[in-house]
N, C-alpha and C positions, 0 to 999 in steps of 0.2 A: 746802633740804629738811630738815625737822626729823626727826632720827634719834632713835628711842626705844631706850634700852638701860639695863640695870641697871648702875649705876656702882659699882665695887668701892671698898673703903676706901682712902684715900690711902696711898701708900708713899713712903719716902725712898730716895734714890739713893746708893749707895756711891761711884759714879764716873760719868764721862760715858758709859761703855759701856752701863751700865744705863739711863741716860736716853735714849740713842740707840735702844736696843732697844725702849724703851717707845714712842717716837715712831713708829718703823716699824710697830709692832704695832697702834697705834690709828689711824694715818692711812692705812695701806694694807691694807685687808681684801679678800679675794678670795673668789669663789664665783660661781655662775651669775648673770649679769646679769638682774635682774628689776625693780628699782625705779628710779624717776626722780622728779624734782620740779623745781619752779622757785621762785626767790625774786625778787620784783619790788619795786623801790625807786623812789620818786618824790620829786622836790622838791615842795613845797607852796607855793601862792601865793594871795594875796588876789585874788578874782575881779575886783575893780574896778581893781586895779593890780598886775601881776605883779612889779614892781620894788620894792614896799613891803616893808619888813622884816616878816617873819612874826611875828604876834602869838602869843606863847606861850599866853596864856590862851584865845584863840579856838581854837587847835589842841587844847588840852586839853579844852575844852567839846565840840568836834566829835567827838573820839574817845571821850569818855565812859568807860564801864566797860572799854573796850578799851585805854585808854591804859596805857603801861608805867610802872612806878615811877620810871624816870629822868625822866619828864615830870611825873607826878602821884605823889608818894611813897606815898600810901595807896591807890592804885588796885588793884583786884583783878585787873587785866589779864586780863579774860575773852577767850577766843578769839572770832573771828568766828563767825557761825552755822554755817559749814562745819567748824569745828574748827581753822582756821588761826590761828596766833598773829600778832599785830601788834606791831611794835616801831618805835621812833623813833630816828633817827640824830642825830649831834651838831648839825647845822644845821636840824633839824626835818623832815628827810626821813622819810617813812613807808615801812615795808617789811612785806610779807607773805611768809611762808615756809611753803609747803605741806607737809603730812605726806607721807611716801613713798607712791608710788602705782604700781600695776602696769598701769594702763590709761590710755593717752594721751587717749582721749575723756573718761574720767571726770576726769582732771586738768584738761583744758580747761574742762569744765563747772564744776568747783569754783572755778578761778581766775576765771572770768567772773562767778560769783556773788559772790566776794569783792570783786572790783573794783567791781561794781555797788553792793554794800552800802557800801563805803568811800567811793565817789564821792558817794552820797546823804548820808552822814553829814557829809562836808565841805561839800557844797552847802548844807545847812541852816544853816551858819555862814559862808557867803560865801567858802568856800575851794575851790580846784580843784587837781587833780594836774597836775604838770608833764608835758611830752610830749617831753623830750629827756634825754640822758645827763648834762647839766650845766646849771646855772642860768646863763643868759646875762645875767640882769638885775641881780643883787645881788652885792655884794662878800661874801667869806666872813665869816660871823658865827656863832659857836658859841652855840646856844640852850641846850643841856643842860649845866648846871653841876654835873657829877659828877666824882669824883676820877679815874676812868678817862680821861675825855676831856681833863681838864686836864693829866694826865701825858703823854698822847699829843701834845697840842698843844705842850707844852714840849719834848718830844724832837724833833718834826718842825721846829719853828722854827729849830733849829740848822742844818738843811739848807737851808731856804729857805721861800718862800711857798706852794709846792705842797701841803705837808702839810695846812694848814688848809683850803685849797680842796678837797682830796680829801675831808676829813672832812665839810665843810659844804655843798659845792656840787655834788657828783656823785651820780648815781643810775644803778644798773646792773640789768640783767637777768641773773640767775644761773641756769644750767641745771645740774642735778645728776644724775649718772649713776653706776651701780655700776661698780666696777673690772673686774668680770668674773672669770673663772677665772684662776688663777695663770699658766698658760701663755700667756695673752693679755694679761696686765697690761702688759708692757713696750711692746707695740705700741699698746695703747689710750692709754697715757700719752704715747707719742711722737705719735700721731695728734692727740690733743686739743691738744697744743702746736703742731704744724705747722699746724693749722687756725686758730690764733689770729690771725695777721696777715690771713688771708683773710676771716674772719668779722668782725673789727674793721672792715675796709674795706667789706664788704658791707652792714653794718648801722650804720655810723657816722652819728651825727646831732647831734654836739655841736661846732659850729664855734668856740666860745669858752667861757670859763668865768669869770664874774664880772669881765669886762674883760681877762682874761689869755689868752695863747695864741690870738690872733685868727687866723681863717682856717685852722684845723686841721680835718681830717675828724673826728677824735675828740680834742677837747681833754681829755676825761675820761681817756683812756688816757695822753695826754701828762702830765697832772697826776699820775697814779698812778706813772708812770716817774720823776718827779722828786721824789717824796715822801721816800723813804728806801730807796736801792737795795738794801741788804742784806735788806730784808724785802718789797720790792715788785716787784723784777725777776722775770722768768720763771725757773722752776726748771730744773735740768739735765735733759736728755734723754740717758739713759745706760743702761748694762746693768743697774744696780741703783738704780732711782730711790728706793726706800724708804730705803736706807742713806744715799744722798747727801742726800736731803731731811732725814733725821734729823740728820745732821751739820750741815747748814745751820741748823736750828732751834737746836741746842745752842750753836752759835757766834755766834748773833745776839744783840746787846745787849738786855738787859731794859729795857723802858721804863716798865713799870707794876709796882709792888710793893704788893699789897693789904695793908691793915692797919687798925687802929682810928683812925689819924690821918686828918684830912681831906685830907692830901696823900699821894698815892701815887707821887710823883716819887722815883725812886731817889736815894740820897745821892751816888752817883758813877756813872761809866760802868763797866759790867761785863756780860759775857755770861752766858748760863745756865750754861755750863761753869764760869765763874769762881764763880758762886753755889754750885755743887756743891762747889767747892774751898775755900769759906769766905769769900766776898766779903761776906756779911752775917752777923749774929750768930745766925742760925738757918739750917739747911739747907733747901733746897727740897723740896717733896713733889710727887707726881704731879698734885695739884690745881694747884700753882703752874705746873707745866709745861703742863698743859691750858690754863691762862689765858694763859700766854706764847704759846702757839700761836695764840690768837685775835688776837694783834697781828701776825701774819704775813699779808701781803696780796698774794701773788703772783697773777698773772692766772689761774692754775690752782692751786687749793688742795686738797690731799688731806685729807679729814676722815673717813676710813673709806669714803668714796665720793669721786668726782671733782666738785669744785665749780668750775664754769667761770664765771669772773668778768670776762671781757673784753668783754662786750657792753654797749653803751649802752642805757639804757632807751628803748624806742621810743614813738612816738605811740600813742594808744589803739588797741587791737586788734593792734598790730604785734608783740606778744610771741609770737603763735601761730606764725608762720612760722619764726623762728629756733629756737624750742623744738622744733618738729616736725622741722626739718632735723637738729638735733643727735641727737635720738633715732633718726632714720632712719639717720644715718651710722654709728651704733654699734650697729645692730641685728643685725649678723652679722660674724664675723671676715673674711669675704670682702669686705664693704663697707669695713671698716677698712683692709684691704690697699689697696683702691682709693683711700681717703683719703690714705694715706701716699704713694702714687705721684702723686696729683693735686696735692698740696701741697708736694712736694719743692722746687720752684722758688721758692716763697715762704717757705720755712722761715727763721725768725729775723728776718724783716723787720717786727718789731713797731712800731718807731718810724716806719718808712717808711709803714706802713699807717695809723698814727695821723695822720701829717702829710698824706699825699697820697690816702689812700683808694683808690678804684677807678681813679684816674688813673695809678697805677703799673702798668706793662704786665705785669710778672711776676705781680703779685698778681691783676690782672683776668683773666689767662689761667687762673690756678689757680682763681679763683672760678667761671669758666664750667664747668670740669671738676667742681668740687665740687657745684655746683647740679645739674648733669646726673646725677651719681651719687646725690645726695640725692633728687631727684625719682623716679628709678628705684626707690629703696629705700622710698619713702613707703608703698606698700601693705603693708609689713611692720609698720607701726605700729598697725594696727587702726582707723585713721581711715576714715570713709565715703568713697565715691567723690566726693561733692560737696566734702567737706573737702579731699581730696587735690587736686582740680582747682583749688580756690581758692588753696591754699597754693602749688601749682606755679606758677600765674600770678603770684602775688606775688613768689616767688623769681626767676623768670625776668625779671620786670619791673625787677629791681635790677641786671641785668647791662648 
């Protein structure tokens, strides 16, 4: 979900307390829950052979004026006709990020138009969108040769092979929701995390990734888990999530330092707190901290709104049901209370869900309760009777 706001001038931090206060203020914003959006990411394949290495020039030609500068340096990067921006990930995955919306039917119409336009552009050049959360066919290969991704790959390689696979071979559906009013923030934060294992299992469709992690329900989530634990594992569910997350961000190692040099790899290992205390020859600004936060990849990421990142990209059309389910489950505090009760038995079973999916009894029981709760709440979303019926059938068919 592309958030629009006027950005203040960068500030420098006197100490870590100021940096933590900044993170908490920009990541956890509260108010009446009105807005939502989706971000859809796909791997891209040659129609004649999905296992063929993606041709960079063909992808650039297909995206034309919509291509980002990371792929075509002099591109104007015009949004899609609906106004949705398009970006490209390190392995050539394409992503659309909708502007914030207050109407679920309008959001669905916009995304359908975006996907139709994107699919047609790619088809004209013999390319197709993938239909899973991970590329089953190709080994991880980084297409985008830019300083950010080179630095990330360098950092993740120290941990293992999962980092490059996450960067280049995964694709996710992200659903974005407002935090809601301050008095409800803690419950919504807890609920969206407790839902994680349940919805991973319910919508998992990535049984392997580039030859790795065979026979997983969601190899994509397994790969995220193994990338870099300090920045990719779930956040704490606690009494003060904003302060706890802010501390996590400031204590996380910096893996990208922007500058005029073609290399953005840090000269040595240091955290953002270390940077404030003099680890480099210049102190960090709020712009540096904003950028550092873009290298945090937990399955739920606070960005002034809740960015839910734990869903595999589904087959064509499959994005509608999980998006509607999440909007319905957070449509009212009473429904959120129901979510907390329904998911308690599955809380924390992230890796179990990624490995076994709905075969895990505790998760499958929670999923039945969650689907029932969501179907009951769907009329709150403004969708038509026919849409609700179709989504309900699809959700119940996954149990």
